[in-house]
N, C-alpha and C positions, 0 to 999 in steps of 0.2 A: 455660669457656663451650659449651654443648652446639651443633652444630650443627644450624639447621635442616632434620629429614629429606626434607623437599621441594624441592628446589633446582631450579626449573623454568628459570631461566635468562632472558635475555632474549626469546628465540624461543617458549619455554613461555608467558610469561606475553602476550605477543602472541598466541599460540593461545587460551588462557584469554579474553582480552578479546573476540576476534572471535567466541566460541562464546557469551558474555555478550550482546553488542551482539544476535547472530541469535536470542536465545530472548527479548529484551527487544522485539526488534521485533516479532517474532512473536506475542508477548502485545499487544502496541498495538494490529497490527492486529486482533485477536479481540474487544479491549475496543471498540474504535472501532465497528467491523460490528456488535455485539450492543447498544451504547449506542444507535446510530441506527438497528437495528431496533425497538426498542422507542419510539422518539423519532417513527418513522414507519411505524404501524402500517397504514396504507393504501397503502402504497410496497412497492415491490419492493427489497431491499436483498440484493443477492449478490456474489459474488467469480466473477469471469470469468477460466476460465482458459484458455489457448492452447498450441499446442506449445510454443513458447517467448515465456516469461513470461506477466504477469497484470495485469488490472485488479485493486486491491486490494479497491476496493468500486465496485458500480456503485448508483444508485440509482435506479428506474424508476418513472414519475409515469403511472399508469395514465390518469389524466383526464384529462392535459397531454401524454400520447403523447409525453411526452422522459423522458431519460435524463442522469443526473450521473457521471462518471467519475472515479475519486481515485485517487492513488499515496498510500499511509499509509508513515511512514518516522520510525523512532527514531533520531533524528539532531538534532545540532545546526548542520548545515551543510544547506546544499540547493547542489545543485548542476544542470546541465542533463543530466546523466545519467540523473538519477534519473526525468526526464518521456519516456523511450526509448520506452515500450509506449503510452504516452498519444499523442506524435505520431507513430507508424507509420503510417503511411496503409493498409496493410493490415487491419490491427487495425479502424479505426475506416471503412472501404469498408462501402458499402450492400451489405444482402445481404437475404434473405427477412425477418431477424428484425430488422437495424435500419434498413429501407427505410421504417418504419413507425414509428419513433423517431430522434430526433435527439438526439446527444450535446452537450449543449450548455453544459459546466464542463469543465475536467480542471484537479485540483489536486492541491497535495502537501499534506498535513495533517503536518508535520515535530514533534517535541518544541517547545514553547512558540513556532512561530512557524509563519505557514501563507503558501505561495505561490499565486497564483492565475495560469495560466498559458495 
């Protein structure tokens, strides 16, 4: 009986699983962002990057002068840590860009489930 030439062991399998989940998560984020842009042509849909962290999706409605912020996850689990950027008072503090717009929702879109916070 020939041995498997690639034996990664438990640690290697864990690393490969983490890489796969990271890639799937990015693909889900990109897909959700693109589909949301296509479904809402009159709204601005974008990722908002900070020095530490990001809002995975922001939907700005120029007519209502409001926005919704979302955290998108490829996960079957929903944990409070996933909304840490959405709940960060510094990231949601009023400034010249956000003084005119109100963030009216924070959500996690998870695989097969959605959690509103």
